C-alpha positions as CSV (number, residue, x, y, z in Angstrom):
1,M,1.8,-47.7,10.9
2,T,4.3,-44.6,8.9
3,D,7.0,-43.6,10.5
4,M,6.3,-39.6,11.2
5,T,10.2,-39.6,12.4
6,G,11.5,-38.8,8.5
7,H,11.9,-35.6,7.2
8,N,9.2,-35.0,4.5
9,S,8.6,-31.6,2.7
10,D,5.0,-31.8,2.3
11,A,4.1,-33.1,5.6
12,A,1.2,-32.1,6.5
13,V,0.3,-31.3,10.5
14,G,-3.1,-30.7,11.8
15,G,-4.0,-31.3,8.2
16,I,-1.8,-28.0,7.2
17,A,0.5,-28.7,4.9
18,A,3.4,-26.7,6.7
19,D,5.7,-25.8,3.8
20,R,3.0,-24.4,2.3
21,L,2.3,-22.1,4.9
22,R,5.7,-21.5,5.8
23,S,6.5,-19.9,2.4
24,I,3.6,-18.2,2.4
25,I,4.4,-16.3,6.1
26,E,7.7,-15.9,4.9
27,R,6.3,-14.0,1.4
28,V,4.3,-12.4,3.0
29,E,7.6,-11.2,5.6
30,R,9.5,-10.4,2.5
31,L,6.7,-8.3,0.7
32,E,6.7,-6.1,4.2
33,E,10.4,-5.5,4.8
34,E,10.1,-4.3,1.1
35,R,6.9,-2.3,1.6
36,K,9.1,-0.6,5.0
37,A,11.7,0.4,2.5
38,L,9.9,1.7,0.1
39,Q,7.7,3.7,2.4
40,G,11.2,5.1,3.7
41,D,12.1,6.1,0.1
42,I,8.6,8.0,-0.4
43,K,9.3,9.7,2.6
44,D,13.4,10.7,1.8
45,I,11.2,12.4,-1.7
46,F,8.9,14.1,0.2
47,S,11.8,15.7,2.3
48,E,13.8,16.5,-1.1
49,A,10.3,18.3,-2.1
50,K,9.4,20.3,1.3
51,S,13.4,21.0,0.9
52,A,12.6,22.3,-2.7
53,G,9.8,24.8,-1.7
54,F,7.2,22.5,-2.5
55,D,3.8,21.7,-0.2
56,V,3.7,18.4,0.3
57,K,0.3,18.1,1.5
58,V,-0.4,19.3,-2.1
59,I,1.7,17.1,-3.8
60,K,0.0,14.4,-2.0
61,Q,-3.4,15.7,-3.4
62,I,-2.4,15.6,-6.7
63,I,-1.2,12.5,-6.3
64,R,-4.4,10.7,-4.6
65,I,-6.4,12.8,-7.8
66,R,-4.1,10.8,-10.2
67,K,-5.0,7.4,-9.3
68,Q,-8.7,8.7,-9.3
69,E,-10.9,8.2,-12.5
70,P,-11.5,11.4,-14.9
71,A,-15.0,11.4,-14.8
72,E,-15.0,10.9,-10.6
73,V,-12.6,13.9,-10.2
74,E,-14.7,16.2,-12.3
75,E,-17.7,15.0,-10.2
76,Q,-15.5,15.9,-7.1
77,E,-14.4,19.4,-8.4
78,T,-17.7,20.0,-9.6
79,L,-19.2,19.5,-6.5
80,L,-16.3,21.8,-4.8
81,D,-17.7,24.4,-6.8
82,I,-21.3,24.0,-6.2
83,Y,-20.5,24.1,-2.3
84,R,-17.9,26.7,-2.4
85,R,-20.7,29.1,-3.6
86,A,-23.2,28.1,-1.5
87,L,-20.6,28.9,1.4
88,G,-20.1,32.2,-0.6
89,M,-15.9,31.5,-0.9
């Protein structure tokens, strides 16, 4: 019979490597904190843009467009133009 009272860094509880699980959870928690800080930084930049007279909605739209592939952007712009003409805009 083995003594389970000693500390073992690779101890498995219920078939789960507890230290590995703890490490994964702590890494995710750290990244979530970093993401929260980054979101605050982004919000500050948008506030700066707004106070400089820029339209934040348009800036966000441009950011979304820049993430897309050029062919996808071209297709959307073509459809937008077709739809506008169909509506007499």
